[in-house]
C-alpha positions in Angstrom: 0.0 -72.6 91.5 -3.3 -70.9 92.3 -5.4 -70.0 89.3 -6.9 -66.5 89.1 -10.7 -66.3 88.6 -10.1 -65.5 84.9 -8.1 -68.6 84.2 -9.6 -70.8 81.4 -7.5 -73.7 82.6 -10.3 -74.9 84.9 -9.2 -78.5 84.8 -7.3 -79.0 88.0 -5.0 -81.5 86.2 -3.7 -78.7 84.0 -1.3 -76.3 85.7 -1.3 -72.6 85.1 2.2 -71.3 84.7 1.1 -68.0 86.3 2.6 -66.0 83.5 -0.6 -64.7 81.9 0.2 -66.3 78.5 -1.3 -64.2 75.8 -2.5 -67.4 74.2 -4.4 -68.6 77.2 -5.1 -65.9 79.8 -7.9 -63.4 79.3 -6.6 -61.1 82.1 -5.1 -57.8 81.0 -1.5 -57.7 79.9 1.0 -54.9 80.1 1.4 -52.7 77.1 4.2 -53.7 74.7 7.7 -52.3 75.1 7.2 -49.5 72.6 4.0 -48.4 74.3 5.6 -48.6 77.7 8.6 -46.5 76.5 6.2 -43.9 75.0 4.1 -43.7 78.2 7.2 -43.3 80.3 8.8 -40.8 78.0 5.6 -38.7 78.1 5.6 -38.9 81.9 9.2 -37.8 82.1 8.6 -34.8 79.8 5.6 -33.7 81.8 7.4 -34.2 85.1 10.5 -32.2 84.0 8.3 -29.5 82.4 6.4 -29.1 85.7 9.7 -28.6 87.5 10.2 -32.2 88.7 7.8 -31.9 91.7 7.8 -34.7 94.3 5.2 -35.9 96.8 5.7 -36.4 100.5 6.5 -39.9 101.7 3.0 -40.2 103.1 1.4 -39.2 99.8 3.6 -41.7 97.9 2.7 -44.5 100.3 -1.0 -43.7 100.0 -0.8 -43.8 96.2 1.2 -47.1 96.3 -1.4 -48.6 98.7 -4.1 -47.8 96.1 -2.0 -49.3 93.3 -1.3 -52.5 95.3 -5.1 -53.0 95.8 -5.8 -52.5 92.1 -6.5 -55.3 89.6 -4.0 -53.7 87.2 -1.1 -54.0 89.8 1.6 -56.4 88.6 4.7 -56.8 90.6 5.4 -53.1 91.0 4.2 -52.1 87.6 0.9 -50.9 86.2 -0.6 -53.1 83.5 -2.5 -50.1 82.0 0.5 -47.9 81.3 3.4 -50.2 82.1 5.0 -47.6 84.4 7.1 -48.6 87.4 4.9 -47.5 90.2 7.6 -46.7 92.8 8.9 -43.9 90.6 5.6 -42.6 89.1 3.8 -42.6 92.5 6.5 -40.2 93.7 5.9 -37.6 91.1 3.2 -35.2 92.1 2.3 -34.1 88.6 1.4 -37.6 87.6 -2.0 -39.4 87.8 -3.2 -43.0 87.8 -4.3 -44.0 84.2 -7.4 -45.6 85.8 -8.3 -42.4 87.7 -7.7 -43.9 91.1 -5.4 -41.1 92.2 -4.7 -37.8 90.6 -2.0 -35.2 90.2 -1.5 -33.2 93.3 -2.2 -29.5 92.9 0.7 -27.1 93.2 -0.4 -25.7 96.6 -0.6 -29.2 98.1 2.8 -30.4 96.9 5.8 -31.2 99.1 
């Protein structure tokens, strides 16, 4: 397996499991389950309170492209907030926790 540039397992004879073990890897990990649930619950409440606004497919794809290029992207989830990006990127009232894309103003929503 290819090692990331953060991997302390520099000896080529040692293999990296690629799982970002909290005991070995210095790279950021996703928040714990409770923190993920809290973050998602907050996003749901905000989204429903705002009237469940959606973005256009083009806006969603642009957001997802930014996410996929981000160092916090992890197989469809964000390591900062733990949210599933396919869902969160489709909600116009939501913003990236790293500030890479923001909520879309009401007059620019789908």
